[in-house]
N, C-alpha and C positions, 0 to 999 in steps of 0.2 A: 585789534587783537581778539582772537577767538576765546571763548570761555570753556575751560576744561571741566568735565564732570569726572570726579575721581571716586571710585568705590574703594573705601579703605576699611581699616579695622582688623585686618587679617595678617598680621598683627599690627598693633599700633606702631611698633618699631619700623615695620615695612612702610607704613603710611607716611611716617616722618621722613624716611629716606626718599620716597617718591616726591613728597612736597618740597624738600630741600633741593633735590636735584633739578626738578622742573624749574623752580625759581632761580637757581643758579644759571641754568641754561638761558632763560629769558633775560636775566640781567647781563650775562656775557654777550648776548646777541644785541640787545638794545641799549645797554649801558645806563648811566645815571642811577635813578632809583626805581627802575622798572621791575615789576614782578608779575607773575602769571595771574590772569583772571581765572579763578578756580572755585568750584563748589564741591565740597567733600561730603559724601554720604558714608558715615562710619558705622559699620555693623558691629554687633556683639560677637566677637570671635568664638566665645563659648558655644553659641548656637551653631555656628558654621562647623566648628571642630566636632561637635557631637554628630551632626549630620554626616560629615566625612567618615567618622569612625563606624557609623552604622550603615555606610554604603548608600545613604539616601541622597544621591546626587541630584535627583529630580527636585526634591524639596529645597536643597541648597540653591539650585538654579532658579527656582521660583523666587526665593528670598532675594537673590542678587538681581534678578530681572526687575523685581519690584523697586529696588533701590535705583536701578538704572532709569526706570520710568520716572521716578521722582527727580532725577537729575535732568532728564529731558524736559519735564514740566517746569524746572527752574531755569529754563532757557540756555542750557549748556549746548555747545555746538557739537560735541562728541563725548564719548565715555571711555575711560580707561579703568583698568582693574589693577589695584596695587598689591598684587600677589601673583605667583606663578601657578600654583596648584589649581586654583579655581578657574583657570582658563579652560579646564576640562568641560565646563558647562557654558562656554562662550556662545554656543548656538542658541541657548535659551535666552541669554541677554540680548543677543542680536535680534531675535524674533519679537522681543517685547518693546523695542524702541524703533523710531524712524530716523534717528540721528546715527551717525557712524559709531561703531564700537571698534576701537583700535586693539587688535589682538596681538599679544606679544609674540606669538608664533610667526606672524607675518614678518615682524622685524628681525627675528632670529633667522628665519629662512633667507631673507634678503642678505644678511651679513654672511651667512654660510655660502651662498652662491657667489657673492663678491670675492670671498677669500678661499674659494674652492674647498 
């Protein structure tokens, strides 16, 4: 099983939802007592929200890219982001790491194409 790197904390409620859903899917697929292998890097949402409000997306991207690099260094196989808005800076995250970053827009686009 691959290890998921999850950047969370934006907000904690969102992170909880991602954590629960991912583990439910893993348990449904593999049964018994299986759960996901996951490392969570939780940021302080106050910092992110302040950067968003000031339009400082570059600084927000650097902060999340730094967290993604920590997840890569923790031997995660890929990184996901437990929020929608911050996918705006996905390219900064992708350029900071050599492991895959799974972008929510790719999943949404796939579903839209499949369902016209």
